C-alpha positions as CSV (number, residue, x, y, z in Angstrom):
1,M,24.5,5.4,24.4
2,L,26.9,7.7,22.6
3,L,24.1,9.6,20.9
4,S,20.7,10.8,22.0
5,L,17.8,12.5,20.1
6,E,16.6,15.8,21.3
7,P,13.2,17.0,20.0
8,R,13.6,20.2,17.9
9,T,11.8,23.2,19.2
10,Q,10.9,24.3,15.7
11,Q,10.3,21.8,12.9
12,S,10.8,22.8,9.2
13,R,7.5,22.3,7.3
14,V,9.4,22.7,4.0
15,M,11.9,19.9,5.0
16,L,9.0,17.6,6.0
17,L,7.5,18.1,2.6
18,L,10.9,17.6,0.8
19,S,11.8,14.6,2.9
20,P,10.3,12.0,0.4
21,V,12.4,13.7,-2.4
22,L,15.5,13.5,-0.3
23,A,14.8,9.9,0.5
24,G,14.4,9.2,-3.2
25,L,17.7,10.8,-4.1
26,L,19.5,8.9,-1.4
27,T,17.9,5.7,-2.6
28,L,19.2,6.4,-6.2
29,A,22.7,7.1,-4.8
30,C,22.9,3.9,-2.8
31,G,21.3,1.9,-5.6
32,S,23.9,3.2,-8.0
33,A,26.7,2.2,-5.6
34,L,25.1,-1.3,-5.4
35,F,25.0,-1.6,-9.2
36,V,28.7,-0.7,-9.3
37,A,29.5,-3.4,-6.7
38,L,27.6,-5.9,-8.8
39,G,29.6,-5.0,-11.9
40,H,26.9,-3.0,-13.8
41,D,27.1,0.5,-15.2
42,P,24.9,2.5,-12.9
43,L,23.6,4.9,-15.6
44,E,22.6,2.0,-17.9
45,T,21.0,0.1,-15.0
46,L,19.0,3.1,-13.8
47,H,17.9,3.7,-17.4
48,A,16.7,0.1,-17.6
49,L,15.0,0.4,-14.2
50,L,13.4,3.8,-14.4
51,V,13.3,5.1,-18.0
52,A,13.1,2.2,-20.5
53,P,9.8,0.7,-19.0
54,I,7.8,3.8,-19.8
55,S,9.5,4.8,-23.1
56,D,6.3,4.1,-25.2
57,L,2.5,4.1,-24.8
58,Y,2.3,0.4,-23.9
59,G,4.8,1.0,-21.1
60,V,2.8,3.9,-19.7
61,S,-0.3,1.7,-19.8
62,E,1.5,-1.1,-18.0
63,L,2.7,1.4,-15.4
64,L,-0.9,2.4,-14.7
65,V,-1.9,-1.3,-14.5
66,K,0.7,-1.8,-11.8
67,A,-0.2,1.4,-10.0
68,L,-3.9,0.8,-9.6
69,P,-3.8,-1.9,-6.9
70,I,-1.0,-0.1,-5.0
71,L,-2.9,3.2,-5.2
72,L,-6.2,1.6,-3.9
73,C,-4.5,-0.1,-1.0
74,A,-2.5,3.0,-0.1
75,L,-5.6,5.2,-0.1
76,G,-7.3,2.9,2.3
77,L,-4.2,2.8,4.5
78,A,-4.1,6.6,4.6
79,V,-7.5,6.7,6.2
80,A,-6.4,4.2,8.9
81,Y,-3.0,5.8,9.5
82,Q,-4.6,9.3,9.9
83,A,-6.3,7.8,13.0
84,R,-3.1,6.1,14.1
85,I,-4.6,2.7,13.4
86,W,-1.7,0.8,12.0
87,N,-3.2,-1.6,9.5
88,I,-0.4,-3.8,8.1
89,G,-2.9,-6.1,6.5
90,A,-3.6,-4.6,3.1
91,E,-2.0,-7.6,1.5
92,G,-4.3,-10.0,3.2
93,Q,-7.3,-7.9,2.5
94,L,-6.3,-7.7,-1.2
95,L,-5.9,-11.5,-1.4
96,M,-9.3,-12.0,0.3
97,G,-10.9,-9.7,-2.2
98,A,-9.4,-11.6,-5.1
99,L,-10.4,-14.9,-3.6
100,A,-14.1,-13.9,-2.9
101,G,-14.4,-12.3,-6.3
102,S,-13.0,-15.3,-8.0
103,A,-15.3,-17.7,-6.1
104,V,-18.3,-15.7,-7.5
105,A,-16.8,-15.3,-11.0
106,V,-16.2,-19.0,-11.6
107,H,-19.9,-19.7,-10.9
108,L,-21.0,-17.0,-13.4
109,I,-18.9,-17.9,-16.4
110,D,-21.9,-18.5,-18.6
111,W,-23.6,-15.2,-17.6
112,E,-23.7,-12.6,-20.3
113,S,-25.2,-9.8,-18.2
114,R,-23.0,-7.1,-16.8
115,W,-24.6,-7.7,-13.5
116,A,-22.1,-10.5,-13.2
117,L,-19.2,-8.0,-12.9
118,V,-21.2,-6.0,-10.3
119,L,-21.6,-9.1,-8.2
120,V,-18.0,-10.1,-8.6
121,L,-16.7,-6.6,-7.6
122,G,-19.2,-6.4,-4.7
123,A,-18.0,-9.8,-3.4
124,G,-14.4,-8.6,-3.5
125,I,-15.0,-5.3,-1.7
126,L,-17.1,-7.0,1.0
127,A,-14.5,-9.7,1.6
128,G,-11.7,-7.1,2.0
129,A,-13.9,-5.1,4.3
130,A,-14.8,-8.2,6.3
131,W,-11.1,-9.1,6.7
132,G,-10.5,-5.5,8.0
133,A,-13.6,-5.9,10.2
134,L,-12.0,-8.9,11.8
135,A,-9.0,-6.8,12.9
136,A,-11.4,-4.1,14.1
137,W,-13.4,-6.5,16.2
138,L,-10.2,-7.9,17.8
139,R,-9.1,-4.3,18.5
140,T,-12.3,-3.0,20.0
141,R,-13.5,-6.2,21.8
142,F,-10.2,-7.5,23.2
143,N,-7.8,-4.5,22.8
144,A,-5.6,-6.7,20.5
145,N,-2.8,-4.8,18.8
146,E,-3.9,-4.3,15.2
147,I,-0.3,-4.4,13.9
148,L,0.1,-8.0,15.1
149,T,-3.4,-9.2,14.1
150,T,-3.3,-7.7,10.6
151,I,0.1,-9.1,9.9
152,M,-1.0,-12.6,11.0
153,L,-4.2,-12.3,9.0
154,N,-2.1,-11.8,5.9
155,Y,-0.7,-15.3,6.2
156,V,-4.1,-16.7,6.9
157,A,-5.5,-15.1,3.7
158,L,-2.5,-16.3,1.7
159,N,-3.1,-19.9,2.8
160,L,-6.8,-19.7,2.2
161,L,-6.0,-18.6,-1.4
162,L,-3.5,-21.4,-1.9
163,F,-6.1,-23.9,-0.6
164,A,-8.7,-22.6,-3.0
165,V,-6.5,-22.7,-6.1
166,H,-5.3,-26.2,-5.2
167,G,-8.8,-27.4,-4.2
168,P,-12.3,-26.0,-4.7
169,L,-11.5,-23.4,-7.3
170,K,-8.9,-25.4,-9.2
171,D,-9.7,-25.6,-12.9
172,P,-10.5,-29.3,-13.7
173,A,-9.4,-28.7,-17.3
174,G,-6.3,-26.8,-16.3
175,F,-3.7,-29.6,-16.7
176,N,-3.3,-29.7,-12.9
177,F,-2.0,-26.2,-12.6
178,P,-3.0,-24.4,-9.4
179,E,-5.3,-21.8,-11.0
180,S,-9.0,-21.2,-11.5
181,A,-10.9,-21.4,-14.8
182,M,-10.8,-18.2,-16.9
183,F,-13.6,-15.9,-16.1
184,G,-16.4,-15.2,-18.5
185,D,-16.3,-11.9,-20.5
186,A,-19.2,-10.5,-18.5
187,S,-17.1,-10.8,-15.3
188,R,-14.1,-9.0,-16.7
189,L,-13.2,-5.3,-16.4
190,P,-13.4,-3.8,-19.9
191,P,-10.2,-2.2,-21.3
192,V,-10.0,1.5,-21.6
193,F,-8.1,1.4,-24.9
194,E,-8.1,-1.4,-27.4
195,D,-4.9,-3.5,-27.6
196,L,-3.8,-2.3,-24.1
197,R,-4.3,-4.0,-20.7
198,L,-5.3,-0.8,-18.9
199,H,-8.9,-1.4,-17.7
200,I,-11.7,0.7,-16.2
201,G,-10.3,0.0,-12.8
202,L,-8.5,3.3,-13.6
203,Y,-11.8,5.1,-13.0
204,F,-12.4,3.3,-9.7
205,A,-8.9,4.4,-8.5
206,L,-9.5,8.0,-9.5
207,L,-13.0,7.9,-7.8
208,A,-11.5,6.5,-4.7
209,L,-8.8,9.2,-4.6
210,V,-11.3,12.0,-4.8
211,A,-13.6,10.2,-2.2
212,V,-10.7,9.7,0.3
213,W,-9.6,13.4,-0.2
214,V,-13.1,14.6,0.5
215,L,-13.5,12.3,3.5
216,L,-10.2,13.4,5.1
217,H,-10.2,17.1,4.2
218,K,-13.8,18.2,3.7
219,S,-15.9,16.2,6.1
220,F,-16.6,16.2,9.8
221,L,-15.9,12.5,9.9
222,G,-12.4,13.1,8.5
223,F,-11.9,15.7,11.2
224,Q,-12.8,13.1,13.9
225,I,-10.4,10.6,12.4
226,K,-7.6,13.2,12.5
227,V,-8.4,14.2,16.1
228,L,-8.4,10.5,17.1
229,G,-4.9,10.2,15.6
230,L,-3.6,13.3,17.3
231,D,-4.9,12.7,20.8
232,K,-7.3,9.8,21.8
233,R,-8.1,11.4,25.2
234,A,-9.0,14.7,23.5
235,A,-11.2,12.8,21.0
236,G,-13.0,11.1,24.0
237,F,-13.5,14.4,25.8
238,V,-15.3,16.0,22.9
239,G,-17.5,13.0,22.4
240,F,-15.8,11.3,19.4
241,R,-16.5,7.6,19.6
242,E,-13.1,5.8,19.3
243,K,-14.5,2.3,18.6
244,R,-16.8,3.6,15.8
245,L,-13.9,5.4,14.1
246,V,-11.7,2.3,14.4
247,W,-14.4,0.2,12.7
248,L,-14.8,2.9,10.0
249,A,-11.1,3.2,9.2
250,L,-10.5,-0.5,9.0
251,L,-13.7,-1.1,6.9
252,V,-12.7,1.6,4.4
253,S,-9.1,0.3,4.3
254,G,-10.1,-3.3,3.9
255,G,-12.8,-2.5,1.3
256,L,-10.4,-0.5,-0.9
257,A,-7.8,-3.3,-0.6
258,G,-10.5,-5.9,-1.5
259,L,-11.4,-3.8,-4.6
260,A,-7.7,-3.8,-5.6
261,G,-7.6,-7.6,-5.3
262,V,-10.8,-8.3,-7.3
263,G,-9.6,-5.7,-9.8
264,E,-6.5,-7.7,-10.5
265,V,-8.3,-11.0,-11.1
266,T,-11.1,-9.5,-13.2
267,G,-8.6,-7.2,-15.0
268,P,-5.2,-8.1,-16.4
269,I,-5.1,-11.7,-15.0
270,G,-8.6,-12.9,-15.7
271,Q,-8.4,-15.8,-13.3
272,L,-7.3,-16.6,-9.8
273,V,-3.6,-17.6,-9.5
274,P,-1.3,-17.9,-6.5
275,Q,0.8,-15.0,-7.7
276,V,-2.1,-12.5,-7.8
277,S,-0.1,-10.0,-5.8
278,P,3.7,-9.6,-5.9
279,G,3.4,-7.6,-2.7
280,Y,1.2,-4.7,-3.6
281,G,-0.3,-4.5,-0.1
282,Y,3.2,-4.2,1.5
283,A,4.4,-1.7,-1.0
284,A,1.3,0.4,-0.3
285,I,2.6,1.0,3.3
286,T,5.7,2.7,1.9
287,V,3.5,4.6,-0.6
288,A,1.2,5.9,2.1
289,F,4.1,7.3,4.0
290,L,5.9,8.6,1.0
291,G,2.7,10.5,0.0
292,R,2.5,11.9,3.5
293,L,-1.0,10.3,3.9
294,N,-2.3,12.9,1.3
295,P,-4.3,11.3,-1.5
296,F,-2.6,13.4,-4.2
297,G,0.9,12.7,-2.7
298,I,-0.1,9.0,-2.6
299,L,-0.9,9.2,-6.4
300,V,2.7,10.4,-7.2
301,A,4.2,7.9,-4.8
302,G,2.1,5.1,-6.2
303,L,3.2,5.8,-9.7
304,L,6.9,5.8,-8.5
305,M,6.4,2.4,-6.7
306,A,4.7,1.0,-9.8
307,L,7.7,2.1,-11.8
308,L,10.0,0.2,-9.5
309,F,7.9,-3.0,-10.0
310,L,7.9,-2.5,-13.7
311,G,11.5,-1.5,-13.9
312,G,12.6,-4.4,-11.7
313,E,11.0,-6.9,-14.2
314,N,12.7,-5.1,-17.1
315,A,16.1,-5.0,-15.4
316,Q,15.8,-8.7,-14.5
317,M,15.3,-9.6,-18.2
318,A,17.6,-7.0,-19.8
319,L,20.5,-7.1,-17.3
320,N,20.0,-10.4,-15.5
321,L,19.6,-8.6,-12.1
322,P,18.0,-10.6,-9.3
323,Q,14.2,-10.4,-8.9
324,S,14.6,-9.0,-5.4
325,I,15.9,-5.7,-6.7
326,T,12.4,-4.2,-6.5
327,Q,12.0,-5.1,-2.8
328,L,15.6,-3.8,-2.2
329,F,14.7,-0.4,-3.6
330,Q,11.4,-0.3,-1.6
331,G,13.2,-1.1,1.6
332,M,15.9,1.5,1.0
333,M,13.3,4.1,0.2
334,L,11.3,3.5,3.4
335,F,14.5,3.4,5.5
336,F,15.8,6.7,4.1
337,L,12.3,8.3,4.5
338,L,12.2,7.3,8.2
339,A,15.8,8.4,8.7
340,C,15.1,11.8,7.1
341,D,12.0,12.3,9.2
342,V,13.9,11.4,12.4
343,L,16.6,14.0,11.7
344,I,14.0,16.6,10.8
345,L,12.0,16.1,14.0
346,Y,14.9,15.4,16.3
347,R,18.4,16.8,16.8
348,P,21.2,14.2,17.4
349,R,23.4,15.1,20.3
350,L,26.2,13.4,22.1
351,A,24.8,11.8,25.2
352,W,27.2,13.5,27.7
353,S,26.7,16.9,26.1
354,Y,22.9,16.5,26.3
355,K,23.1,15.5,30.0
356,L,25.3,18.5,30.7
357,Q,22.7,20.8,29.1
358,V,19.9,19.3,31.0
359,A,21.7,19.6,34.3
360,S,22.6,23.2,33.5
361,A,19.0,24.0,32.7
362,K,17.9,22.5,36.0
363,K,20.4,24.6,37.9
364,R,19.2,27.8,36.2
365,A,15.6,26.9,36.9
366,A,16.4,26.3,40.6
367,A,18.2,29.6,40.9
């Protein structure tokens, strides 16, 4: 290879914190070049993508509606990633939460008690946690790689949801559309403001943010999770039980993703549909890393990611841009973030120069 990466002896903490900002600027620069290549004015396109969607109160409320499921999933992933448990299955856990919550809600349509909402939300949280528990069991029982198992479980969850909306949960009065019946009012999340779609799931997300921050930064359990992520052998030497921490991380991660899913069907959608998630669980992976696994950093990154979803829809309608523009920006942002991190942690060197330095160091050590 012409280039090699040499670990830096001193790593700049400031640059590590500024890395997400640099990645965002590089994404904007490359996005602007792409818009020029497509024949669009970059300033006009960026305005339609990032400014126009939140130019009024309704736009801000829609931004928060988009941010809630991303934030909940990313907070759960932060717990798992702090322990170096690479849960890629937030999307599947979200879908299972939506599916289980909907299965309960369609049987409680005639209920008028608010206990209906409690049962629906509880079913969604438990289903997401159970989907995470399945990956935890495979990891602790068979030492299966959680990256592979959680990715594959995403597709299992998607096909279970598609089976449900085409079969047992399909609305018989829905003109053959693949969707469930509309939920009863008692099973819906009440709006925060009248005439806006923003619902009380906002309070759930804020509560989850504070709870995850306390867990990771103010509790002994969070300390164990971080030690497990830094050094598994050291965690074992001091008596921290790895299997128990794996279960805990994936249960918390799955439960929060399940809450995100059931929050979508009981909130802005009001029924189970195949398009319950445009990829919130996958976007949450980028958000977790952009936020440096810090709950408050994740809050900022989640709002930015929600803006990309909202702006992508607006740019598609206003400028006739392709629907994939949102995924393109997400991919570029993650790519530049990883690239910046690599250059901050490692110094690129020409291979032959690095070999000469190593040989010279060995000679000096021998002398």
